[in-house]
MARBADREN-681829 format. One record per residue (C-alpha): residue number from 1; x, y, z. Coordinates in steps of 0.2 Angstrom, whole numbers, plus 5000, padded with zeros to 4 digits. Layout:
BEGIN
+------+------+------+------+
| doba |   c1 |   c2 |   c3 |
+------+------+------+------+
|  NUM |    X |    Y |    Z |
...
+------+------+------+------+
! end
This chain:
BEGIN
+------+------+------+------+
| doba |   c1 |   c2 |   c3 |
+------+------+------+------+
|    1 | 5124 | 5173 | 4924 |
|    2 | 5127 | 5165 | 4907 |
|    3 | 5114 | 5152 | 4901 |
|    4 | 5131 | 5140 | 4897 |
|    5 | 5136 | 5140 | 4914 |
|    6 | 5134 | 5125 | 4925 |
|    7 | 5119 | 5124 | 4936 |
|    8 | 5121 | 5118 | 4952 |
|    9 | 5108 | 5107 | 4959 |
|   10 | 5107 | 5099 | 4976 |
|   11 | 5104 | 5081 | 4977 |
|   12 | 5086 | 5077 | 4981 |
|   13 | 5082 | 5072 | 5000 |
|   14 | 5072 | 5056 | 5005 |
|   15 | 5058 | 5061 | 5016 |
|   16 | 5049 | 5050 | 5030 |
|   17 | 5036 | 5043 | 5016 |
|   18 | 5051 | 5039 | 5002 |
|   19 | 5050 | 5019 | 5001 |
|   20 | 5066 | 5009 | 4996 |
|   21 | 5063 | 4999 | 4981 |
|   22 | 5076 | 4986 | 4989 |
|   23 | 5072 | 4982 | 5006 |
|   24 | 5054 | 4990 | 5007 |
|   25 | 5057 | 5001 | 5021 |
|   26 | 5054 | 5019 | 5021 |
|   27 | 5066 | 5035 | 5023 |
|   28 | 5078 | 5032 | 5011 |
|   29 | 5082 | 5030 | 4992 |
|   30 | 5088 | 5012 | 4985 |
|   31 | 5106 | 5019 | 4980 |
|   32 | 5107 | 5024 | 4999 |
|   33 | 5102 | 5006 | 5004 |
|   34 | 5114 | 4996 | 5015 |
|   35 | 5100 | 4982 | 5019 |
|   36 | 5099 | 4965 | 5012 |
|   37 | 5085 | 4963 | 4999 |
|   38 | 5070 | 4953 | 5008 |
|   39 | 5064 | 4938 | 5000 |
|   40 | 5046 | 4939 | 4994 |
|   41 | 5038 | 4923 | 4990 |
|   42 | 5025 | 4923 | 4975 |
|   43 | 5016 | 4908 | 4965 |
|   44 | 5025 | 4904 | 4950 |
|   45 | 5015 | 4908 | 4932 |
|   46 | 5010 | 4889 | 4931 |
|   47 | 5002 | 4890 | 4948 |
|   48 | 4992 | 4905 | 4944 |
|   49 | 4985 | 4897 | 4929 |
|   50 | 4981 | 4882 | 4936 |
|   51 | 4973 | 4891 | 4951 |
|   52 | 4964 | 4905 | 4945 |
|   53 | 4960 | 4912 | 4964 |
|   54 | 4978 | 4915 | 4967 |
|   55 | 4978 | 4928 | 4952 |
|   56 | 4963 | 4936 | 4959 |
|   57 | 4972 | 4936 | 4977 |
|   58 | 4989 | 4944 | 4970 |
|   59 | 4979 | 4958 | 4962 |
|   60 | 4968 | 4962 | 4977 |
|   61 | 4983 | 4963 | 4986 |
|   62 | 4990 | 4976 | 4975 |
|   63 | 5006 | 4965 | 4972 |
|   64 | 5013 | 4965 | 4955 |
|   65 | 5010 | 4949 | 4944 |
+------+------+------+------+
! end
């Protein structure tokens, strides 16, 4: 086989632990997602600056700030 020959790669398969970044469910990739994006309510930056407990709570929950 030539080193210039095209390589055939199989598409990656989603496992049961794969998390979709769009709908936050498991079992499929984002580009395969047919679900609507869920609304995630988060405090505004102004609210976080005025109330530092909100920022500490978000960091403890592991949510992006």
